[in-house]
N, C-alpha and C positions, 0 to 999 in steps of 0.2 A: 639661122641654125636653131634647132630645137634641142633642148636639154631634156634628157630622160632622168627623172628622179626616182630612184628605187628606195622604197622603205624597207628598212631592215626588220625582219621579224625575229622576235626572241624565241629561242628554242623552248619547246614545251618539256617541262621536267616531269619525269614519271612520278605518279602519286603512289605512295606506299599505303595501300588501304588498310593493311594489318596494323601499321603503326597508328594511323588515324583512328581506327576503331578502338585500340588500346587507350589512346588519349581520351577519347570520349567516355569510355568506361571509367577511367580514373576521375575525370571531372564529375561525372554523375555520382560516383561513390563518395567523393569529398563533399559534394553538396548535401547528400543524404546524412553524412556524419555531422555536418554543421547544423542541419535541422534538428538532429537528435542531441545536439550539444556535446558532440565528441570531437576529439582531435586526433588526426593521423600523425604519428610521430615515427621517425626513422630510428633504427637501432644500430648496434655495432655491425650487425650482419647485413650484407647488401640485399639479401632476398627476404628480409623480415621487416615487418612494421609493427608498431605498437599503437593501440587505440587507448586514449586517455579521456576521461570524462571531465568536463568543466563542472564547476560547482556553483553556477549561477541560477540553477533551476529553482523555481518556486515550489515549495512543498504544498501538497494538497492532501485531502482526506481520501486515503485509498481504501478505507473500510467499506465505503458505500458501494464498491464494486464486488464485495465479497459475498460469502454465503454463511449465514449465522445458524447456530444451534445452541441448545441449553440443556441443562441436566434434567429438567422436568417442566411441566406446564401447570399453571394454576387450575385446579379442579372447579367445576361448577360454572355459574353464569359468567364469571370473569375470563374464562378460557379464551374466547375469541379476541380479547384485547391483549393477550399475554405473549404472543409469539416472539421468538428470538429475533426475527427479521425486523421487528419494530425499532430495534436499536440502531439499525443502519439504513433507515428510510430517508435520511437527510432532514428530518423534522425534529426540532428540539422542543416541541410542545411537551410539557412535563406533567400534564394531568392524565392520570391512568385511563379513565374512561373515554378519553379522546382517541384511544387506540394507537398511541404512538410509543408506548412503553412495553418492556418485557415484564414477566412475572413468573418466577418459579413457584412450585408448591413448597410448603414448609418441609424442609429436609435437612439432613446433615451435609455440610460442605457443598452447597449449591454453586454452580458455575455457568458461565456463558462464554461462547467462543465464536469468533469469526475467522473463517478461512479466507484469506485474501486472494487465493487462487494462484498467486505468484509470491516469490520472496521479495521483500522490500527492506530497505534500511530505514527503520522507524526511529524517529527522534522523540516523539511524545504521543501520549494518548489522552484524549479529552472525554470526560464522562458528564452527562447531564443527569442530575438526580431528580427523583420524583418530587412534585410540588405539593400535591394535595394530601399526602399522608406519609408518615413513617420514614422521614428523611434519614433517620439514624441507622436504618438497615444497611446502608452502604458502608458504614464504618468498619475499617479493617479489611476491606476487599483488596486482593492482590492483583496487580496487572502483570501478566507474564507473556513473554514473546519468544517464539522459537519455531522449530519444525517438527518436534516430536509429538506424537499422539499418546505417548505413555501417560497413564493417569489422566486421560482425556485432555492432555495438553497442560494440565495444572502443575506439572513439574518442570516446565520450561523455565529459562532464566527470568529472574525477577526484574521488572522495570521500575515499579514503584508500589507503594502501599497507600491506600486511601485512608487518611485520618478521618476526615468528615467533609461533606459537601452540603452547604446550605440548601434548603428545599427549593427546587426549581432552578438552581444554578448549574452552570456548566463550568467545570474546573479542569485545568490542563495539568497533567503530570508528566514531567520531563524525565526521560531515562538518563542515567548518569553519563552515558555515551550512547551513540546510535546503536540500535540493536537490529540485527538481520534476522528475519523470520517470515514465515508464511502464516502462522497462527497467532492470534491475539486473544488471550483469555482474561476474563475477569472472574476471579475465584474467591469465594467468601468462606473461609474455613470456620468451622464451629458446629455446635449441636443445635438442631432445629432452627435453621436460618431461612430467610427468604431473600432472594436477590431480585431487585427491580432496577432496570436501567432504561432511561428514556432516550438516550442517544450515546453512542460510542464512536469516536472519531480517532483514526490513527494517521498521524502526520508523517509523510514520507515524500521524497522526490519520486515522481511517478515513472521511474525507470526500474524494471525488475532486476533483481540480483540473482544471477543463475549460478548453480553449482550442482554437483552430483547428488546433493541431498534434497533436491526439489521433489515434491510429491507429484504424482501423476493422477490427477482427477480426484484426490481425496479431500 
């Protein structure tokens, strides 16, 4: 007698492709948020979520990605060495004729400004002072951070005032609390002054802070 063995086959369950696609999208979104250091949090509402930032990001110099300008340029043979962009070239060489420092002409209330192109939460600003001459020129300079271009940005909130910086040194000035802004100014108030900067660094977590007051290409 021969026995017939029949294998039972499991029924095939229908696949909900819409549900699978939604889950894949959710996984992808969460992965991207983790890469950016953000957390997806639920709220009291079933259809709303909240995105929160972690605070473990390392700060970096965001000024190096910006666009610099200044109130004037040194006249004469030193002009090619004097451009505003020299202060955000990533080079802290502090000898003027090496071409890594800025230099305004002699004027009332000279200033230098970097547009970071996005708004950041800035905790400190570091300035490298000229080494080969005139270190005292930086004394009394104001560091201002904000979004307004009124008075060329020199009326934005004050971060710190430079007392003095030894020749060739880089000194860091901490704001009393993190300051949000797109513009960082170094403003030297006074009569017939010269402003020279050999590097300016703005420390911030490299995640832009967006709001309705962001500039558009200015």
